[in-house]
N, C-alpha and C positions, 0 to 999 in steps of 0.2 A: 515447902521451898526445899532443895537439900542441902543438907551441911556442906562446907569446903574441909577435907580432910586434909592437913598440911602436910601429912607425912609421905604425901605423894607427889610434892612439888618441889622443883629441881631449888627452887629460892629458899626451901625452910630450912631451920634448924631445930635442934632439941629443946624441949623447955627449961632446958637446965642451964641456958643462955639466958642473957637478960633480955627484957622486952623487945627492945630495939635491935637485938642479936638475931632473934627467933625467925627473924623473916628479912631477906635481902631487900625487899621493898618497904619496909616498916609497916606494913599494914597492921599486924596486931597491935602495935602502941597507936597507930591512929583511930581502930574501932573500937578498941577496948569500952570506951564509955557509950557506945550504942549499941554493941552485940553481945551474946552470950558467947563465950570462949570456955570450953572444957580441955582435956588432954585425955589422950588416947597412946599406948605406946610411946610415952615422950614425947607427942609432938602436939600443937594445938589443933581442935576442930572449933570450928567457928562454925554456931546454930544457924541454919536458916540464913544462910549467905552463899551466895555464888561468886566467888572470887574472878575477878575481871584481869588479875595482874600477876596471875601464876602461871605454871609452865609444868606440863606433867615428866615426870623423871623420865617413864617408860618412852615416851614419845622424842624426847631428848635422845636418849640411849639409841634407838632407831633411826635418828636422823642426825646424828652427831658431825658425820661428815659435810653434809650439805650446812649445818648450821655454824660452821668453824669461823667464819667469817661475819657473822651476822650479830650484831649488838643486843641480843634479846631483851635485856631490860628495857633499853631505849622502845625498840620497836612494839615490845607489848606496850609499854606506858602508852606510846603514840595511838594504837589501835585500842587503847582504851578509852579514849578521850569522847566527849559528846561530839554528836552529831545534829547542827541545829541549823536553822533558816530565821537569818536577823531581818525583822523590820525595824528599820530604822527611821524615827519620826524628825525630820530636818526643820530644825528652829531658824528663824529669820536671820539670825547674827552667825549661823554657822557657816565656817570657811573651808572651801571643798577640797584644797591641797592639805590642808591639816587634817581635815576628817580621813581622805584616804591613808595618809601617812599612819594614824590611829589603828585604823583598821588592819593595814598590811602588817603592823608589829605585833597584834593578837598572838598570844603562844597557840591559842584554840580559836583557829579562824571559824567563822562559818561557812557551811558548805555553798550557801545562796544569800543576796543580800537584794532586799527591796528598799529602795530608798524614796521614802514618801515626801512628796511637798502638797501637804492638804491647805496650805493657806496661802492662794495664790495673790492675795491683794499684799502679802508681804515678799514673796519671792517664790520665782518658779524654776525650775531645772533650765537652764539656757544651754547654748553651744558650747561655752568656754567649760560649764561643768560636765557635760558629756565628752569633751577632748580630755578631761582630765582622769575622768574614770576610764575610758577605751586606754588611755596611755599609760595611766597608773596603777590600776586597781588590781591587786593579786587574786581578788574572789570575784567570781562569777555576779552579775548585778542585772537589775532591772529597774528604770525610774516609774513611779508613779507621780503624774503631773496631774493633779486633781482641778478640774476648772473650775468648781465652785469649792467654797470651805466647806471641808468636811471633819464630823465629829471623828475623834481616834477610834473607837469602836466599829462605825461605819465603815473608816477605812481598813480597820484589819480585817472586816467580815468581806471586802471586797476582794482584797490582795489574795486572801486563804480562799476564796472560793475559785478564783481564776488563775493562782500561779503556784499550786502546790505540787503539781508536776516539775515546776524548777528545782524543786529541792530534792534531795537524797535521804533526807533525813526524816525522823518521825517526830519532831519537835522544833517549836519555835519560840522566838525571844522578841519581844519589844521592847523598843529601847531609843530613849531620847538624845538627842545628837548632843545635847547640852553637856549630859553626864558622860561622855565618851571616856574621859579619863579615868572612869571609875569600872569600867567594863572590862579590862583586864582581871581586877579582884574580882569582881560578881560572875565571871564565868567560870574562874576558878572555884568558887563557892559552889556554883551550881553543879560542876562536874563533880565534885566531892561530895555534895549531897545526894547526886542521883548515882554514880557509878562507884565510890567509895564506901560511904556511910550506907548507901542504899534504903534512905528513908523512904517510906510510903507516901505517897504524895498524889492528889487529883491533880495539881500545878505548885509552882514556886513563885513568890510574888516577894518583890523588893520593898514595897508598899501595898499597904491592904487599899490605900485609897486613890489608887492610880493603875490603870494598865500598863504604864512605863514601866518597865521591870517586870513583864509577867513573860514566864515561862512556863510551856504548857504543850503537851501531845496534841497532834493535830486531832485525834480522836476523842480526848476528852474535852477539847473545845466543841466538837459538834455535840456530846452528849450533854454539855451542860447547857449549850445554847439551846435544848430540845426542853429546857424548863422555863426559857422565858428569855425575852430579848437583852435585859441588861446583865450582860457577865460580871459586871463588877460586883452587883448586888448578890449574885448566883454564889461567885465564888467567897464570898464574906461569912457566908451561913456554912460554909465546908468546913469540917475538922480537920480535914488531910491538908491542910495548905502549909508547904514549909516557908518562912521569910529566912532571907539571906541578906 
């Protein structure tokens, strides 16, 4: 991986400044515990790091007129957010209007949502649920109303095998509707690990004992499945699992 030379960046300042002032995005202060940072020409060089939060000075100068009304910091931060497909496992106690409001309030929203009703004896996706999603959801969605009770991994396998084309992202997140109050914080942690800290990983997991909280690329999931049917046991043996 190439290194990032901050000297070329519009948002960078010389290393003679305090750590928080060396970067308008405050990247140096946030990643110094994770990455090797050296200096060259009085500017930082971040070894083996491809910064997603910078903007080249020469590009800015060439396009200054076109960019004068653009909030570059806000635009770059938005473009640097993870793109993910959310598989939401619905609990019998979940209230639809509250669920939709919590999803709509996410700072980093999924590009697509699959709503899993995999315990039909407890609850099914009924007309009033559909009306609520159609009229209120800001996120493109699809419902999966399983006729027979389904295991979580079996449900994930089914959805990923038939619905990946609905997602424009390369990653998916499995989440329990009971934990939605924590999703805002968890998505930020995932985003930081993947984009900001750039930690090498096969997958990220909130808890090694459940697939709820699993964040993984579609490609890595297919590879892991090639080693056996029990994805949870396979992931437990991997060294490059980042917990958040």
